TITORZA-361593 format. One line per field, with one value per residue: y, z negated, x negated of N, C-alpha, C in turn; residue number from 0. Coordinates in steps of 0.2 Angstrom, whole numbers, plus 5000, padded with zeros to 4 digits. Example, Ala and Ser with C-alpha at 12.3 -4.5 7.8 and 13.67 -1.06 7.14 Angstrom:
BEGIN
nv <- c(4972 / 4989)
nw <- c(4961 / 4965)
nu <- c(4934 / 4936)
cav <- c(4978 / 4995)
caw <- c(4961 / 4964)
cau <- c(4938 / 4932)
cv <- c(4984 / 5000)
cw <- c(4961 / 4961)
cu <- c(4934 / 4936)
k <- c(0 / 1)
//
This chain:
BEGIN
nv <- c(4591 / 4575 / 4559 / 4553 / 4565 / 4569 / 4562 / 4562 / 4574 / 4571 / 4564 / 4545 / 4545 / 4535 / 4537 / 4544 / 4540 / 4536 / 4550 / 4556 / 4549 / 4553 / 4567 / 4567 / 4561 / 4564 / 4579 / 4586 / 4580 / 4584 / 4599 / 4606 / 4616 / 4625 / 4626 / 4629 / 4625 / 4611 / 4607 / 4611 / 4601 / 4590 / 4589 / 4590 / 4580 / 4571 / 4559 / 4561 / 4569 / 4564 / 4552 / 4538 / 4525 / 4527 / 4530 / 4523 / 4526 / 4538 / 4545 / 4544 / 4548 / 4557 / 4565 / 4563 / 4558 / 4566 / 4566 / 4571 / 4575 / 4581 / 4584 / 4580 / 4589 / 4583 / 4579 / 4585 / 4597 / 4605 / 4607 / 4614 / 4625 / 4630 / 4634 / 4645 / 4655 / 4662 / 4663 / 4670 / 4670 / 4678 / 4683 / 4686 / 4676 / 4671 / 4657 / 4649 / 4637 / 4627 / 4612 / 4597 / 4603 / 4601 / 4608 / 4622 / 4620 / 4617 / 4628 / 4636 / 4634 / 4640 / 4654 / 4668 / 4670 / 4662 / 4663 / 4654 / 4648 / 4640 / 4634 / 4622 / 4618 / 4609 / 4603 / 4614 / 4614 / 4601 / 4603 / 4613 / 4608 / 4596 / 4604 / 4611 / 4601 / 4595 / 4606 / 4617 / 4631 / 4645 / 4646 / 4649 / 4644 / 4649 / 4649 / 4650 / 4659 / 4657 / 4665 / 4677 / 4680 / 4688 / 4701 / 4709 / 4707 / 4709 / 4718 / 4704 / 4695 / 4685 / 4674 / 4658 / 4648 / 4635 / 4628 / 4627 / 4642 / 4649 / 4662 / 4673 / 4678 / 4694 / 4700 / 4695 / 4698 / 4711 / 4712 / 4708 / 4711 / 4728 / 4729 / 4721 / 4708 / 4690 / 4679 / 4663 / 4652 / 4638 / 4641 / 4636 / 4625 / 4610 / 4597 / 4607 / 4616 / 4628 / 4632 / 4649 / 4663 / 4677 / 4693 / 4708 / 4725 / 4738 / 4747 / 4737 / 4722 / 4708 / 4693 / 4677 / 4661 / 4645 / 4628 / 4614 / 4608 / 4600 / 4603 / 4602 / 4612 / 4628 / 4635 / 4648 / 4666 / 4672 / 4662 / 4646 / 4644 / 4631 / 4626 / 4625 / 4616 / 4603)
nw <- c(5629 / 5626 / 5633 / 5624 / 5619 / 5632 / 5637 / 5629 / 5632 / 5642 / 5639 / 5643 / 5657 / 5670 / 5676 / 5667 / 5659 / 5669 / 5676 / 5664 / 5663 / 5674 / 5671 / 5662 / 5664 / 5679 / 5678 / 5665 / 5660 / 5671 / 5668 / 5668 / 5658 / 5655 / 5647 / 5651 / 5665 / 5662 / 5656 / 5665 / 5677 / 5669 / 5669 / 5682 / 5693 / 5703 / 5711 / 5717 / 5728 / 5737 / 5752 / 5752 / 5753 / 5749 / 5734 / 5724 / 5725 / 5719 / 5709 / 5712 / 5716 / 5725 / 5742 / 5750 / 5763 / 5772 / 5782 / 5799 / 5801 / 5790 / 5773 / 5754 / 5742 / 5733 / 5716 / 5706 / 5714 / 5716 / 5703 / 5701 / 5709 / 5705 / 5691 / 5696 / 5697 / 5686 / 5679 / 5670 / 5668 / 5672 / 5684 / 5702 / 5715 / 5731 / 5741 / 5753 / 5764 / 5763 / 5763 / 5756 / 5745 / 5732 / 5728 / 5726 / 5716 / 5704 / 5702 / 5701 / 5687 / 5682 / 5685 / 5687 / 5701 / 5715 / 5731 / 5748 / 5762 / 5776 / 5790 / 5799 / 5804 / 5799 / 5788 / 5781 / 5779 / 5773 / 5762 / 5754 / 5751 / 5743 / 5732 / 5728 / 5723 / 5715 / 5705 / 5705 / 5704 / 5705 / 5718 / 5734 / 5749 / 5765 / 5783 / 5794 / 5801 / 5790 / 5789 / 5791 / 5780 / 5769 / 5773 / 5769 / 5757 / 5748 / 5736 / 5730 / 5714 / 5714 / 5726 / 5734 / 5746 / 5755 / 5764 / 5776 / 5783 / 5797 / 5791 / 5778 / 5780 / 5785 / 5782 / 5772 / 5762 / 5760 / 5758 / 5744 / 5725 / 5722 / 5707 / 5701 / 5708 / 5712 / 5724 / 5730 / 5741 / 5754 / 5765 / 5781 / 5792 / 5799 / 5791 / 5784 / 5770 / 5758 / 5743 / 5742 / 5730 / 5727 / 5721 / 5719 / 5715 / 5717 / 5730 / 5732 / 5735 / 5725 / 5730 / 5726 / 5728 / 5725 / 5722 / 5733 / 5746 / 5755 / 5767 / 5779 / 5794 / 5795 / 5801 / 5814 / 5818 / 5811 / 5807 / 5811 / 5829 / 5836 / 5849 / 5849 / 5843 / 5848)
nu <- c(5726 / 5733 / 5739 / 5749 / 5753 / 5758 / 5767 / 5778 / 5784 / 5795 / 5806 / 5812 / 5810 / 5805 / 5792 / 5786 / 5774 / 5766 / 5764 / 5758 / 5746 / 5741 / 5738 / 5732 / 5718 / 5715 / 5717 / 5714 / 5703 / 5694 / 5693 / 5704 / 5713 / 5720 / 5738 / 5749 / 5748 / 5746 / 5757 / 5768 / 5763 / 5764 / 5777 / 5785 / 5792 / 5782 / 5783 / 5796 / 5794 / 5787 / 5786 / 5798 / 5792 / 5779 / 5779 / 5773 / 5762 / 5762 / 5757 / 5743 / 5725 / 5725 / 5726 / 5742 / 5751 / 5766 / 5774 / 5777 / 5762 / 5758 / 5752 / 5753 / 5746 / 5731 / 5733 / 5723 / 5719 / 5731 / 5734 / 5722 / 5722 / 5734 / 5731 / 5720 / 5727 / 5732 / 5743 / 5756 / 5773 / 5780 / 5780 / 5780 / 5779 / 5771 / 5771 / 5761 / 5765 / 5775 / 5777 / 5782 / 5786 / 5783 / 5771 / 5776 / 5787 / 5779 / 5774 / 5785 / 5789 / 5778 / 5781 / 5792 / 5798 / 5797 / 5793 / 5793 / 5785 / 5788 / 5781 / 5786 / 5801 / 5810 / 5802 / 5804 / 5818 / 5820 / 5812 / 5818 / 5830 / 5827 / 5822 / 5833 / 5842 / 5835 / 5834 / 5825 / 5829 / 5823 / 5813 / 5813 / 5815 / 5809 / 5809 / 5796 / 5782 / 5769 / 5757 / 5760 / 5766 / 5778 / 5784 / 5795 / 5799 / 5787 / 5777 / 5766 / 5763 / 5755 / 5747 / 5747 / 5738 / 5743 / 5736 / 5722 / 5714 / 5705 / 5698 / 5703 / 5720 / 5725 / 5738 / 5744 / 5734 / 5735 / 5748 / 5749 / 5749 / 5743 / 5740 / 5730 / 5734 / 5732 / 5724 / 5725 / 5717 / 5711 / 5698 / 5691 / 5687 / 5689 / 5679 / 5674 / 5677 / 5683 / 5689 / 5693 / 5695 / 5704 / 5704 / 5715 / 5712 / 5718 / 5714 / 5701 / 5694 / 5690 / 5681 / 5679 / 5671 / 5677 / 5682 / 5675 / 5686 / 5699 / 5710 / 5724 / 5726 / 5730 / 5741 / 5747 / 5748 / 5738 / 5730 / 5724 / 5728 / 5739 / 5738 / 5722 / 5718 / 5721)
cav <- c(4586 / 4567 / 4554 / 4552 / 4570 / 4572 / 4557 / 4564 / 4579 / 4570 / 4557 / 4543 / 4547 / 4530 / 4539 / 4548 / 4536 / 4538 / 4556 / 4558 / 4546 / 4558 / 4574 / 4568 / 4559 / 4568 / 4585 / 4587 / 4579 / 4587 / 4604 / 4611 / 4615 / 4628 / 4623 / 4631 / 4621 / 4604 / 4604 / 4609 / 4595 / 4584 / 4589 / 4590 / 4573 / 4571 / 4554 / 4564 / 4574 / 4560 / 4548 / 4533 / 4522 / 4531 / 4531 / 4518 / 4530 / 4545 / 4548 / 4544 / 4553 / 4559 / 4568 / 4557 / 4560 / 4566 / 4566 / 4577 / 4576 / 4585 / 4581 / 4583 / 4590 / 4578 / 4581 / 4590 / 4603 / 4606 / 4611 / 4619 / 4632 / 4635 / 4637 / 4649 / 4661 / 4664 / 4664 / 4670 / 4669 / 4685 / 4685 / 4684 / 4672 / 4668 / 4650 / 4649 / 4631 / 4624 / 4605 / 4594 / 4607 / 4600 / 4614 / 4625 / 4615 / 4617 / 4637 / 4638 / 4633 / 4645 / 4660 / 4670 / 4668 / 4659 / 4663 / 4649 / 4649 / 4634 / 4635 / 4618 / 4618 / 4600 / 4603 / 4620 / 4612 / 4596 / 4605 / 4617 / 4603 / 4594 / 4608 / 4613 / 4595 / 4594 / 4611 / 4622 / 4638 / 4651 / 4642 / 4652 / 4643 / 4653 / 4645 / 4655 / 4660 / 4660 / 4670 / 4685 / 4682 / 4689 / 4708 / 4714 / 4706 / 4711 / 4715 / 4699 / 4695 / 4682 / 4672 / 4654 / 4647 / 4628 / 4624 / 4629 / 4646 / 4651 / 4668 / 4674 / 4683 / 4702 / 4702 / 4693 / 4702 / 4717 / 4710 / 4705 / 4717 / 4730 / 4730 / 4714 / 4703 / 4686 / 4675 / 4658 / 4650 / 4636 / 4644 / 4634 / 4621 / 4603 / 4595 / 4612 / 4620 / 4630 / 4636 / 4656 / 4668 / 4685 / 4698 / 4715 / 4731 / 4745 / 4745 / 4734 / 4714 / 4703 / 4687 / 4671 / 4654 / 4638 / 4622 / 4612 / 4604 / 4598 / 4604 / 4602 / 4618 / 4633 / 4637 / 4654 / 4671 / 4674 / 4655 / 4642 / 4642 / 4625 / 4623 / 4625 / 4609 / 4598)
caw <- c(5629 / 5627 / 5638 / 5622 / 5619 / 5638 / 5639 / 5625 / 5635 / 5648 / 5639 / 5646 / 5664 / 5670 / 5678 / 5661 / 5658 / 5675 / 5675 / 5659 / 5663 / 5679 / 5671 / 5654 / 5668 / 5683 / 5677 / 5660 / 5661 / 5676 / 5666 / 5668 / 5651 / 5653 / 5644 / 5655 / 5670 / 5661 / 5654 / 5672 / 5679 / 5665 / 5670 / 5689 / 5696 / 5709 / 5715 / 5720 / 5733 / 5743 / 5756 / 5748 / 5755 / 5746 / 5728 / 5720 / 5725 / 5720 / 5705 / 5713 / 5713 / 5731 / 5744 / 5753 / 5770 / 5771 / 5789 / 5803 / 5801 / 5785 / 5766 / 5748 / 5740 / 5727 / 5709 / 5705 / 5718 / 5714 / 5697 / 5700 / 5713 / 5700 / 5686 / 5696 / 5698 / 5679 / 5679 / 5663 / 5668 / 5674 / 5692 / 5708 / 5721 / 5736 / 5742 / 5762 / 5766 / 5758 / 5762 / 5753 / 5740 / 5726 / 5725 / 5723 / 5710 / 5699 / 5702 / 5697 / 5680 / 5679 / 5688 / 5688 / 5705 / 5720 / 5738 / 5749 / 5769 / 5780 / 5800 / 5801 / 5802 / 5796 / 5782 / 5778 / 5776 / 5768 / 5755 / 5751 / 5748 / 5738 / 5727 / 5725 / 5720 / 5708 / 5700 / 5704 / 5708 / 5707 / 5723 / 5739 / 5753 / 5771 / 5789 / 5798 / 5802 / 5784 / 5790 / 5792 / 5773 / 5770 / 5772 / 5767 / 5750 / 5744 / 5734 / 5727 / 5709 / 5718 / 5733 / 5735 / 5752 / 5755 / 5771 / 5780 / 5787 / 5798 / 5787 / 5773 / 5784 / 5781 / 5779 / 5767 / 5757 / 5761 / 5752 / 5736 / 5722 / 5721 / 5702 / 5698 / 5710 / 5714 / 5729 / 5731 / 5748 / 5756 / 5771 / 5784 / 5797 / 5800 / 5784 / 5779 / 5768 / 5751 / 5741 / 5739 / 5724 / 5729 / 5715 / 5719 / 5712 / 5722 / 5737 / 5730 / 5733 / 5723 / 5731 / 5722 / 5729 / 5721 / 5723 / 5741 / 5748 / 5763 / 5769 / 5786 / 5797 / 5795 / 5809 / 5814 / 5822 / 5808 / 5807 / 5819 / 5833 / 5837 / 5855 / 5849 / 5839 / 5854)
cau <- c(5732 / 5733 / 5743 / 5753 / 5758 / 5762 / 5773 / 5783 / 5789 / 5799 / 5808 / 5817 / 5807 / 5802 / 5787 / 5781 / 5768 / 5758 / 5761 / 5753 / 5739 / 5737 / 5737 / 5724 / 5713 / 5714 / 5716 / 5712 / 5698 / 5689 / 5692 / 5709 / 5714 / 5727 / 5743 / 5756 / 5747 / 5746 / 5763 / 5771 / 5761 / 5768 / 5784 / 5788 / 5792 / 5778 / 5787 / 5802 / 5791 / 5783 / 5790 / 5800 / 5786 / 5772 / 5779 / 5770 / 5754 / 5764 / 5753 / 5736 / 5721 / 5723 / 5734 / 5747 / 5755 / 5773 / 5776 / 5774 / 5754 / 5755 / 5751 / 5756 / 5741 / 5729 / 5736 / 5719 / 5719 / 5737 / 5731 / 5716 / 5725 / 5738 / 5728 / 5717 / 5731 / 5732 / 5753 / 5761 / 5778 / 5783 / 5777 / 5785 / 5774 / 5772 / 5766 / 5763 / 5765 / 5778 / 5777 / 5788 / 5792 / 5778 / 5766 / 5782 / 5790 / 5776 / 5774 / 5792 / 5789 / 5775 / 5780 / 5797 / 5802 / 5794 / 5795 / 5790 / 5788 / 5785 / 5781 / 5789 / 5808 / 5811 / 5798 / 5808 / 5825 / 5818 / 5810 / 5825 / 5837 / 5826 / 5822 / 5840 / 5844 / 5830 / 5836 / 5823 / 5833 / 5821 / 5811 / 5816 / 5812 / 5810 / 5805 / 5791 / 5775 / 5767 / 5750 / 5760 / 5768 / 5785 / 5783 / 5799 / 5799 / 5780 / 5771 / 5767 / 5760 / 5751 / 5748 / 5745 / 5741 / 5742 / 5732 / 5716 / 5713 / 5698 / 5698 / 5708 / 5725 / 5725 / 5745 / 5743 / 5729 / 5740 / 5755 / 5746 / 5751 / 5735 / 5737 / 5727 / 5736 / 5728 / 5726 / 5720 / 5717 / 5705 / 5695 / 5686 / 5689 / 5688 / 5678 / 5671 / 5682 / 5682 / 5693 / 5693 / 5700 / 5704 / 5709 / 5715 / 5712 / 5719 / 5710 / 5697 / 5696 / 5685 / 5682 / 5675 / 5670 / 5679 / 5680 / 5677 / 5691 / 5701 / 5717 / 5728 / 5726 / 5737 / 5743 / 5751 / 5746 / 5732 / 5726 / 5723 / 5733 / 5741 / 5733 / 5716 / 5718 / 5722)
cv <- c(4579 / 4565 / 4554 / 4560 / 4573 / 4568 / 4560 / 4571 / 4578 / 4563 / 4553 / 4542 / 4540 / 4531 / 4542 / 4545 / 4537 / 4545 / 4558 / 4556 / 4552 / 4564 / 4573 / 4566 / 4563 / 4576 / 4588 / 4588 / 4581 / 4595 / 4608 / 4611 / 4619 / 4626 / 4624 / 4626 / 4615 / 4602 / 4605 / 4602 / 4588 / 4584 / 4588 / 4583 / 4571 / 4565 / 4556 / 4569 / 4569 / 4556 / 4541 / 4528 / 4522 / 4531 / 4527 / 4522 / 4538 / 4548 / 4546 / 4549 / 4556 / 4560 / 4563 / 4560 / 4560 / 4569 / 4570 / 4580 / 4582 / 4582 / 4583 / 4584 / 4584 / 4583 / 4588 / 4595 / 4607 / 4612 / 4616 / 4626 / 4635 / 4637 / 4645 / 4657 / 4665 / 4667 / 4665 / 4670 / 4673 / 4687 / 4684 / 4683 / 4670 / 4663 / 4650 / 4641 / 4627 / 4615 / 4602 / 4599 / 4607 / 4605 / 4620 / 4624 / 4616 / 4626 / 4640 / 4636 / 4638 / 4653 / 4663 / 4668 / 4666 / 4660 / 4658 / 4649 / 4644 / 4637 / 4630 / 4617 / 4612 / 4601 / 4608 / 4617 / 4607 / 4598 / 4608 / 4612 / 4599 / 4597 / 4611 / 4607 / 4594 / 4600 / 4618 / 4629 / 4646 / 4650 / 4646 / 4650 / 4647 / 4649 / 4651 / 4656 / 4663 / 4665 / 4676 / 4686 / 4684 / 4697 / 4711 / 4711 / 4705 / 4717 / 4709 / 4698 / 4691 / 4678 / 4665 / 4650 / 4639 / 4624 / 4629 / 4634 / 4648 / 4658 / 4670 / 4679 / 4689 / 4702 / 4699 / 4696 / 4710 / 4717 / 4709 / 4713 / 4719 / 4731 / 4723 / 4709 / 4699 / 4682 / 4670 / 4654 / 4646 / 4639 / 4639 / 4630 / 4614 / 4600 / 4600 / 4618 / 4622 / 4634 / 4645 / 4661 / 4673 / 4690 / 4704 / 4719 / 4738 / 4745 / 4739 / 4726 / 4711 / 4697 / 4683 / 4665 / 4649 / 4632 / 4618 / 4610 / 4603 / 4599 / 4605 / 4609 / 4622 / 4636 / 4644 / 4660 / 4672 / 4669 / 4653 / 4641 / 4633 / 4623 / 4623 / 4620 / 4602 / 4596)
cw <- c(5632 / 5630 / 5632 / 5620 / 5626 / 5638 / 5636 / 5629 / 5642 / 5645 / 5642 / 5655 / 5663 / 5673 / 5674 / 5661 / 5663 / 5676 / 5669 / 5660 / 5670 / 5677 / 5666 / 5660 / 5674 / 5684 / 5672 / 5659 / 5666 / 5672 / 5666 / 5662 / 5649 / 5652 / 5648 / 5661 / 5668 / 5660 / 5662 / 5677 / 5675 / 5669 / 5676 / 5690 / 5703 / 5714 / 5720 / 5727 / 5738 / 5747 / 5751 / 5748 / 5751 / 5738 / 5723 / 5721 / 5723 / 5714 / 5706 / 5714 / 5721 / 5734 / 5748 / 5758 / 5769 / 5777 / 5792 / 5804 / 5795 / 5778 / 5760 / 5745 / 5734 / 5721 / 5706 / 5707 / 5717 / 5708 / 5696 / 5704 / 5709 / 5694 / 5689 / 5696 / 5692 / 5677 / 5672 / 5662 / 5669 / 5681 / 5697 / 5712 / 5726 / 5738 / 5750 / 5763 / 5762 / 5758 / 5761 / 5746 / 5733 / 5724 / 5721 / 5717 / 5704 / 5698 / 5699 / 5690 / 5678 / 5680 / 5686 / 5694 / 5710 / 5727 / 5742 / 5756 / 5771 / 5788 / 5802 / 5799 / 5797 / 5789 / 5777 / 5774 / 5772 / 5759 / 5751 / 5747 / 5743 / 5732 / 5724 / 5721 / 5712 / 5702 / 5700 / 5708 / 5708 / 5712 / 5729 / 5744 / 5761 / 5776 / 5792 / 5798 / 5795 / 5786 / 5790 / 5785 / 5774 / 5766 / 5767 / 5758 / 5746 / 5741 / 5730 / 5721 / 5712 / 5723 / 5734 / 5742 / 5753 / 5762 / 5773 / 5782 / 5788 / 5794 / 5783 / 5779 / 5779 / 5781 / 5773 / 5760 / 5756 / 5757 / 5745 / 5732 / 5720 / 5711 / 5698 / 5703 / 5713 / 5719 / 5729 / 5738 / 5750 / 5764 / 5774 / 5788 / 5796 / 5791 / 5780 / 5776 / 5760 / 5749 / 5739 / 5735 / 5726 / 5723 / 5719 / 5716 / 5715 / 5729 / 5737 / 5732 / 5733 / 5725 / 5726 / 5726 / 5723 / 5724 / 5732 / 5741 / 5754 / 5764 / 5777 / 5788 / 5795 / 5799 / 5808 / 5817 / 5817 / 5805 / 5811 / 5823 / 5836 / 5843 / 5853 / 5845 / 5841 / 5855)
cu <- c(5732 / 5739 / 5749 / 5758 / 5762 / 5768 / 5780 / 5788 / 5793 / 5801 / 5813 / 5815 / 5803 / 5795 / 5783 / 5775 / 5762 / 5758 / 5757 / 5747 / 5736 / 5734 / 5732 / 5718 / 5711 / 5713 / 5713 / 5704 / 5692 / 5691 / 5697 / 5712 / 5720 / 5735 / 5747 / 5755 / 5748 / 5753 / 5768 / 5768 / 5763 / 5775 / 5788 / 5786 / 5789 / 5781 / 5792 / 5800 / 5787 / 5788 / 5793 / 5794 / 5781 / 5773 / 5776 / 5762 / 5757 / 5759 / 5745 / 5731 / 5718 / 5727 / 5737 / 5750 / 5764 / 5777 / 5775 / 5767 / 5752 / 5756 / 5754 / 5749 / 5737 / 5731 / 5731 / 5719 / 5726 / 5736 / 5727 / 5717 / 5729 / 5736 / 5723 / 5721 / 5732 / 5739 / 5754 / 5767 / 5784 / 5783 / 5781 / 5778 / 5775 / 5767 / 5766 / 5759 / 5767 / 5777 / 5783 / 5790 / 5788 / 5774 / 5772 / 5785 / 5786 / 5776 / 5780 / 5793 / 5784 / 5776 / 5789 / 5802 / 5795 / 5797 / 5790 / 5791 / 5783 / 5785 / 5785 / 5797 / 5810 / 5809 / 5803 / 5813 / 5825 / 5818 / 5815 / 5829 / 5834 / 5823 / 5829 / 5842 / 5842 / 5830 / 5831 / 5826 / 5829 / 5814 / 5815 / 5812 / 5813 / 5805 / 5802 / 5784 / 5773 / 5761 / 5755 / 5765 / 5775 / 5785 / 5788 / 5801 / 5792 / 5782 / 5772 / 5762 / 5753 / 5752 / 5744 / 5744 / 5738 / 5739 / 5726 / 5716 / 5705 / 5695 / 5704 / 5714 / 5726 / 5732 / 5743 / 5739 / 5734 / 5746 / 5753 / 5746 / 5743 / 5733 / 5737 / 5731 / 5729 / 5728 / 5721 / 5720 / 5710 / 5704 / 5690 / 5690 / 5686 / 5685 / 5674 / 5673 / 5681 / 5687 / 5690 / 5698 / 5699 / 5707 / 5709 / 5715 / 5712 / 5717 / 5704 / 5698 / 5691 / 5685 / 5677 / 5675 / 5672 / 5677 / 5679 / 5683 / 5693 / 5709 / 5719 / 5726 / 5732 / 5738 / 5748 / 5746 / 5739 / 5729 / 5723 / 5728 / 5734 / 5737 / 5726 / 5713 / 5718 / 5715)
k <- c(0 / 1 / 2 / 3 / 4 / 5 / 6 / 7 / 8 / 9 / 10 / 11 / 12 / 13 / 14 / 15 / 16 / 17 / 18 / 19 / 20 / 21 / 22 / 23 / 24 / 25 / 26 / 27 / 28 / 29 / 30 / 31 / 32 / 33 / 34 / 35 / 36 / 37 / 38 / 39 / 40 / 41 / 42 / 43 / 44 / 45 / 46 / 47 / 48 / 49 / 50 / 51 / 52 / 53 / 54 / 55 / 56 / 57 / 58 / 59 / 60 / 61 / 62 / 63 / 64 / 65 / 66 / 67 / 68 / 69 / 70 / 71 / 72 / 73 / 74 / 75 / 76 / 77 / 78 / 79 / 80 / 81 / 82 / 83 / 84 / 85 / 86 / 87 / 88 / 89 / 90 / 91 / 92 / 93 / 94 / 95 / 96 / 97 / 98 / 99 / 100 / 101 / 102 / 103 / 104 / 105 / 106 / 107 / 108 / 109 / 110 / 111 / 112 / 113 / 114 / 115 / 116 / 117 / 118 / 119 / 120 / 121 / 122 / 123 / 124 / 125 / 126 / 127 / 128 / 129 / 130 / 131 / 132 / 133 / 134 / 135 / 136 / 137 / 138 / 139 / 140 / 141 / 142 / 143 / 144 / 145 / 146 / 147 / 148 / 149 / 150 / 151 / 152 / 153 / 154 / 155 / 156 / 157 / 158 / 159 / 160 / 161 / 162 / 163 / 164 / 165 / 166 / 167 / 168 / 169 / 170 / 171 / 172 / 173 / 174 / 175 / 176 / 177 / 178 / 179 / 180 / 181 / 182 / 183 / 184 / 185 / 186 / 187 / 188 / 189 / 190 / 191 / 192 / 193 / 194 / 195 / 196 / 197 / 198 / 199 / 200 / 201 / 202 / 203 / 204 / 205 / 206 / 207 / 208 / 209 / 210 / 211 / 212 / 213 / 214 / 215 / 216 / 217 / 218 / 219 / 220 / 221 / 222 / 223 / 224 / 225 / 226 / 227 / 228 / 229)
//
């Protein structure tokens, strides 16, 4: 997908050219070729999910701070994690770590329904308001311990974890659909993290190591305890 093709997807948008360049240079040229992911990344207005003071950098090839010590992930990582789930459009997806709502918005264009959980009440509230304002009606934001998932709404066809855990949280694996469900999560601490992709088939979990990455810590009962990070 070229810049010209991408820019046609969002006519009249003043950020369309920047977003098209982001998709072509940062994502497509790095090997992400899933057309549905490329279109979602081209469509979602990333500048709406960053603080006003950071809008000039909204389409830069880097993560950006969103307050409360949290970040919006680098565009390539958002695309790579989304593509790894191989979504077709009918799935129910759990996102752990709502943040500003950007990743949830991308998933909203790739799946039927997205349930997103954020441990920080202020971020959860802000993301819910933002997603509603922008028309992402199939994203449902919850406030709570994401490492425990949302058992009452399980199973999920796909799970995306947007913060780094010391190990894959057992409740999330249990809530993954046993008929080919897929989970992608960064695992590790400090500067040593790697994306791990898990596919579930019945009671069998098959893991695959993906890109090196760097995320904020996943706080919760089955993640990092806040006091251990002080």
